[in-house]
N, C-alpha and C positions, 0 to 999 in steps of 0.2 A: 502630576499624578491625577488620575481619574478616580474620584471618590464615589462609591456605590452604596446607596442606602438600601439595606435589606433587613427585614424584621428578624430573620434568623438565617445565618450562613450555614447551609447544609453542604454535605460533601458534593452533591450534584451541582449546586450553585458555584462552589469553588472551582470545580473541574471545568465547567463549560464557559464561565466568564473568563477564566485564564486562557482557555484555548482561543476564544474569539478576540478578546482584548489584548492579550499578551503575545500569544504565539502568532496570530495572524496580523494584528495591527501594530504590535510592538510597543504597546502602552504599559506603563506602570500603573497598577490599580490597587485600591485599598477598599475594604469593606467597613461599614459602621452600622450599628443598630441604634445609635444615639442620635436623636433628632437634633439636639443642640449642636452636636459636632458637625452634622451634615449642613445645617443652616450657616454655621460659622465658617465653613470651608470656602475660601475665595477662588479656588481653581475650578476646573470643569467637574461636574458631578451629575449623577443621574439616580433616580429612585426606581426600584423594581419591586412592585407589589400589586395587590389587587386594585387599589385605588390610590390616586395621587394625594399628596399632602396639600398642595397648592398649585402654583404655576411652574413647578420645576420641570426639568427634562425627565419625562416619565415613560417607562416601558411597562406595559401591563403584563402581569404574569398569568399564564394559562393555568398554572398550578402543578405541572409535572415535576418541577424541581423541588417542591416542598414535600412531595410524597416519597414513599419508599416501597420497594417491592415491584412486582411486575403485574400489570393488569391490561386487559384488552381495552384500547382507547378508541373512541369514536370521533372522527374528525374528517374534514375534507381538504384536499389539496386544491388551491386556486392559483390562477395566473397572477404574477406580480411583476409588472414591467416586462423585462426580457426573460424573467425566470419564473419561479413558482414559490409559494409559501404555504404553510399550514399552521394550525393552532391560531386561528383568527381571534383577535381581541377587539375591544371597543375603540371608538374614535378618540377617546381620551389619551390613548397611547401615541407616542411619537412615531411608532412604526405599526403598521396594520396587523402584523403577526408577532407572536412571541418567538423571536428568533432564537432565544436561549433554550427554551423548552424543545423547539424543533431541532436545534443543533444537537442537544443531548440525546434525543430520540435516535438520530442518525449515528452519532459518534459512539454511543454505547452499544450500538447494534441491537437496540431494544427489540426490534421486530424479529431478530433471529432467536430470541428467547421464547417468543410466542409459538403456538402450534403452527406447523407448516409442512408442506410436502417436500421431501428431500429428493435429490437426483439419484442416479444409479450408484454413485459412489458414496452416498450418504451426506452430501454437501447441501448447504443452503443455496438454491439456484437463484440466478438473477431475476427470473420470471416471477418469483414470489415477492420481490422487493418493492417497496413504495416508489422508489426512483424509477424502476423499469415500468411499472404499471401506470405511472403518471407522467412519463416522458421527460424526466429530469436526471436520469442516471448519468448522462454524459456531461452534466454540469456540476462543478464543485459548489453546490448551493450554499454550504456553510460559509465559504469564503466570500461568495457574492453577497450574502446577508451581512457579513462583517463590514464590507465596504459600503453598504447602504447605511449601516450604523455610523460609520466614519463620516459620511456625507452629512448626515443629520447633526452630528456633534460639531462639525465644522461650521454649520449654519448657526448653531446655538452659541458656540464659543469660538469666534473668529480667530482669536489669538492662540488657540490650542495647537500644539505642535505634535506632529506624528513623525516617528523615525523613518528615514528613507530605507526602503527594502528593495530587493531585486530577486526576480525569479531564478530558480536553480534547476539544473538538469542532472538527474541521477539515473544512469543506466544500470540495469541488473542483468546478470547472465546466469542462466540455469545450466549446470553441467551435470546431468544425471547419467550421461554416457560419454565420458571424455573422448573415446575413440569408437568409430563404428565397427572396425574389424580387428584391430590389433589389441594386445593386452587382455585377451579374453580367456585364454587357456583352452585346452583341447576340448573339453566337454561343451563349453559355451559355443566355441567355433563350430563344432559338429552340429549343435542344435541350430545354429544359423544356416549352415549348409542345408540341413534337412528342411527347414522352413522354406528356403528359396526353391529347392528342387521340387518339393511337394506341390508348390504353387506354380511350377514351370517357369520360374524366374531365373533362367539359365544365364542371362547377361549379368544379373546381379551376383550370381555365384562365381562367374568368371572374374568379375571385378574384385570380389573378395579374395580370390586366389592370387591375383596380381599384387594386391596390397600385402598379403601375408608372406609372399616370397620376396617382397621388397622392391618390385619393379614399378610400383605406383604408390603415391602418398595417400595415407588414410584421409578420407574426405572431411572428417571432423577435426583434423589437425590444422586449425586455422589460428593457432595461438601466436605465432610470430606476426601475422597480419594484425591481429587484435592489439598486441603490444605496440606495434608501430603506429597504429591509429591513436592509441592512448597517449603516446609520446608527443603528439601534436596538439593535445587538448588539455584544458584546465578542468574539464568536467569530470565528475566522479563516476566510477564503476565499482560495483560489488559483485563478485562471482561466488556462486553457491555450488558446492560440490556435494554429491550424494556419496556417502561412504558405506551406508547400510546395504542390505540385499535389495536388488532390483526385483520388482514383481514379475518381470518377464525374463526367463532364463537367458535367452540369447542376447539380451541387451545388458545383462549384468557383467561385472568385472571384479577382480580381486583388488580392492582398494588399498591393500597393504603391499602391493608390488612396488618396487623401488621406482619404476618409471612413473607410476601414478603419484607417489610422494614427491618426486622431483618436479612433476608438472604443477602440483599444488604450491610448492615452494617458489617455483618460477613465477607463477601468476601472482602469488602473494608479494613478490618484490615490486610489483607495479600497481596493484590495486588491493582493496580490502577483500578478504576471503571469508565467506560465511558458510554455514552448514545447511544443506538440504536434508532435513530429517526424513528418514524413510517411513513408509506406511506403518511398519511394525513398531517403530520408535514412538509413534503417536499413541499407541495402545499400551506400550510397556515402558515405564519410566526407567527401568534398568537398561534397556536397549538404548534409550535416548541418552542416558548418561555415558554409556559406552561409546556411542558415536561422537558425542561432544568431546570426550577425553581423547579419542583417536585424532580428531582434527587439531586439538590443542597441542598434542605431542608432535604432530607433523609441522605445524606452523610456529610452535614455541610462543604462542600468544593465547590469551584468554578469548574464548568465543564471545563475540559481541553481536553478531548478526545471524539470524536464522530465517528459514522459510520451511513451510510444511509441505510434504509430498502431496501432490494433487490439490494443493491449496485447501486442505481439509481443516476447517476451523469450526469445531463443534464447541461453541462457547458454553461455559468459560474455561473448561478444564485444560486445553492445550496451552492457553496463555498463563494460567496459574502455574503450570509446570515450568514454563520459561522464567517466570518471576522467581520461583524457588531456586532455579539453576543460575540465577543472576545474569541471564541473557539480556542485553540492553535493548536490542532492536529486532522487530519481527517484520517480515516482508510477505505476508500471506494474505493481506487484505485486498483481494481482487477477485473478480469472476473470471475464470480461465477462458470461457467461451464468449464473453460479452464485454466489450469495451465500456468504460465508465468508472465512476467513483463509488465504490461499494459503500463507503462510510460518508459520502457526501462532501468530502473535503480533499483538497490537494496539499494540505499542510500536515506534516507528521503530528500525531496526537498521542496522549497517554491512554493506556488500556484502563477502562473503568469496569470494575467487577460489580455487576448489578446484583448478584446474590449477596455479596458481602457489603455492598454500598461503600466501596473504597476506591480511591484513585491509586493506581499502582505505578511503579517507576518504569514499566515496560513501554517503550515508544513504538507505536504502530506506524509504519510507513505506507501510506496509500499508493497504489500503483494504478496508472491510467488505463493500461491494457497489457495483455500478453499478446505475442505474435499469433498464438493459437486462435485468438478472438477474431482474426482477420482471414482465417483459412477459407478457401472457396469463395473469396470475394474479389472483384475486379481491382487491379492495382491502382488505377486512377481514383476510384471511389475510396479505396482504403487510405490513400495518401491524403485526400481531402479531409476525411474524418480525423486522421491523425493530426494534421496541421490545425484543425479546429480545437482539438484537445490541447495541443501544445500552446496555441495562442491564448487560450483561456487561462491556463496555468501561469503563463508569463505576465499577462495583464493583471492577474491577482497576486503577483509576487509569491506564488506558491512553488511547489516542487513538482517537476514533470518527470515521473518515473515510468520507464518502459521495461518490460521483462522479455528478454531475448532468450533463445535456446541456442546452444553451440551449433546445432545442425542448421540454424538459420543463416549461418555464415559460410556454408559450403558453396563452392564456386559453381553454381548452376543457375539456369535462367530464372527459375521460380523464386530465387532468393535475392534477386537484384534489389528489390524494394528494401529488404532488411539490411543488406550490406551498405546500401547508399544512405539509408536513414541513420545508421550508426556512424558511418565515417564522414558523411558530407553534411549532416544536419546537427546531430547530437554531439559529435566530437570533431567538428571541423577545425581547421587551423585557428588558434587564438581563442577558441571558445572554452 
């Protein structure tokens, strides 16, 4: 056990030390405020305070973890070996930066509580983030810092043992429109025709007609291919279905149709099924409860995984509602249009409510990127950036999560990157 001397264990300290030491490094840790107990401990130990007591393994505190509330902080981000760090401390500290305060700043999404400019959908944009502005958004810096701590601990305590860990791959699939043309009903199909004809897309209208009369397969119906790929892989997939109203009429569908229910059950036989909460559900708790109940009645399982429509996370309210509804895991922590780690980590972490200063049981699963984040980019450049993200997560024994959309798997030239990434890399034979 790693014993940590702290004058007072605050909720912030408990939260961030357990993420870095336990979730990332796999260590058992304990806290003490009794000097005699700390001195008598014969195993590995460190102190975290403003000043060291003597010559012990010491990490100097910047002070953020001993405070409460939200305030505008002044600090600089500086290069640190192959990465970056902030909350610089003195040379007395074993590490040049207070990685625990810095990790808390990122994991709690402290910056999203501060005044900022929102995008057109009311979301916190990547361009406002510390990671984007300082060039480390593509790095899971919290995990990098954790392994720097590990290296220093191994120097100080050569006999200290760390559990062996292995990186994991977790694919995610967004199904907000299960089929492109079928299962729409008369009004929605008519709206689709009107959209195509009004924009002189006669070829698209002709394709719609062939699908509707049954002479051509719906382009989004790639589910048998999907299940076939999954059958050859040991890696995990979670599929998220939208059951509420779609914001665009012609893209919507009746989620209570037997064909849609059968599809959900079919997918649920081979992977986890989660719920993509609609835009309206994020503003109305009664609608959210209704959508949750509908999925549970279809799958005959309690809802455990959710994602917010358009990745709208206006902290802290949406996560508080999920905690109240006993949802276990959320997959909304990503910037839709910008690859990288929004919370600075590739390891799932608990939601910390800054207003109430409490650690909640809701597990936030960070996503490396959505396929939308690589739109209008060259395939070769995209693949290189994707592999860099993948290799980082595997090297740090983290979780590499990618969010696909069902339309990414349509058999067309532009989708070859996503079909190959899913089937040949993330879910190849034996993986």
